[in-house]
C-alpha positions in Angstrom: 48.3 -20.3 -14.4 47.6 -21.1 -10.7 46.6 -24.6 -11.6 49.9 -25.2 -13.5 51.8 -24.1 -10.4 49.9 -26.5 -8.2 50.6 -29.4 -10.5 54.3 -28.5 -10.6 54.4 -28.4 -6.8 52.6 -31.7 -6.5 55.1 -33.4 -9.0 58.2 -32.0 -7.3 57.1 -32.5 -3.7 58.7 -35.4 -1.8 56.3 -38.2 -0.7 54.0 -37.1 2.2 55.7 -39.5 4.7 59.0 -37.7 4.2 57.5 -34.2 4.6 59.1 -32.4 7.6 56.9 -31.2 10.4 57.6 -27.8 11.9 57.0 -27.9 15.6 58.5 -24.7 17.3 57.5 -25.9 20.8 59.8 -24.5 23.5 60.4 -26.5 26.7 62.0 -24.9 29.8 64.7 -26.8 31.7 66.7 -25.8 34.8 69.7 -25.1 32.6 67.8 -23.1 29.9 65.5 -24.2 27.2 65.1 -25.9 23.9 62.8 -25.4 20.9 62.0 -28.1 18.4 62.3 -26.3 15.1 61.5 -29.2 12.8 61.3 -33.0 12.8 60.9 -35.7 10.2 61.6 -39.3 9.7 65.0 -40.0 11.3 65.9 -36.5 12.3 65.0 -33.6 14.6 66.4 -30.1 14.7 66.4 -28.1 18.0 67.5 -24.6 19.1 69.1 -25.0 22.5 69.8 -22.1 24.9 72.0 -22.7 27.9 72.2 -20.1 30.7 75.6 -18.8 31.7 77.2 -21.0 34.3 74.8 -23.9 33.7 75.3 -27.3 32.1 73.2 -30.3 31.0 73.5 -33.7 32.6 76.3 -36.1 31.7 74.3 -38.4 29.5 74.1 -40.7 26.5 71.5 -41.9 24.0 71.0 -45.4 22.7 69.1 -44.5 19.6 70.5 -41.2 18.2 73.6 -39.3 17.4 73.8 -35.5 17.6 75.5 -32.7 15.7 75.9 -29.4 17.6 76.6 -26.1 15.9 77.3 -23.0 18.1 75.4 -19.9 17.0 76.6 -17.6 19.8 78.4 -17.9 23.2 80.9 -20.5 24.3 80.3 -24.2 24.7 82.4 -26.5 26.8 81.8 -30.0 25.4 82.6 -33.3 27.0 82.3 -36.2 24.4 83.6 -39.6 25.6 87.0 -39.0 27.2 87.6 -35.7 25.3 86.8 -32.1 26.4 87.0 -29.0 24.2 85.7 -25.5 23.8 83.6 -24.3 20.9 82.8 -20.8 19.8 80.3 -19.3 17.3 80.4 -21.1 13.9 82.1 -24.2 15.3 80.6 -27.6 15.6 81.0 -31.1 16.9 79.6 -34.6 16.5 78.3 -36.8 19.3 78.1 -40.4 18.3 75.3 -42.7 19.4 76.0 -44.5 22.8 78.7 -41.9 23.8 78.6 -40.1 27.1 78.5 -36.4 26.6 77.8 -33.1 28.3 77.2 -29.5 27.2 78.1 -26.6 29.4 78.1 -22.8 29.2 81.2 -21.5 30.9 80.6 -18.0 29.5 78.8 -14.9 30.7 76.2 -14.7 27.8 73.7 -17.3 26.8 75.0 -20.2 24.7 72.8 -20.7 21.7 73.3 -23.7 19.5 71.5 -25.8 16.9 71.3 -29.5 17.5 70.6 -32.0 14.7 69.6 -35.4 16.0 69.7 -38.5 13.7 68.4 -41.9 14.5 65.5 -44.3 14.4 64.0 -43.1 17.7 64.3 -39.4 18.9 62.1 -39.3 22.0 63.2 -37.3 25.1 63.0 -40.6 27.1 66.2 -41.8 25.3 68.3 -40.0 27.8 70.5 -42.0 30.1 71.8 -39.7 32.9 75.0 -40.4 34.7 75.4 -37.1 36.6 73.0 -34.2 36.9 73.3 -30.8 38.7 69.6 -30.4 39.2 68.9 -33.6 41.2 66.9 -35.2 38.4 66.8 -38.9 38.9 69.6 -40.7 37.1 68.4 -43.3 34.6 68.5 -46.9 35.5 71.0 -48.8 33.4 
């Protein structure tokens, strides 16, 4: 019986190059932290936590777009020339090559899930325009 289940799993599993990789590595930042939950070819899923009163740099990415889903807290989002507020169970899309910023104007931690899509998803694909933590702006 166990052998039949193994064969069934092998036949229904996607090709090995498409199998997602669970990472769950947390990185601290001055504004909070992020944890990579999973990544695979062309996508990465992160859990992002932003401390109350903090914000990420005004930035853009050449090689990826992002979807943000608020889990808890309040998100102030700048995307291009628009600014809006998101609450739990609301989401927004950040197109590739669009300036954007995420801020927590609330009094509790902002927790969101970020889904990145693109051919390259490295952390070095961040072009910074403004930063509250004196991190060096990227050279354009």
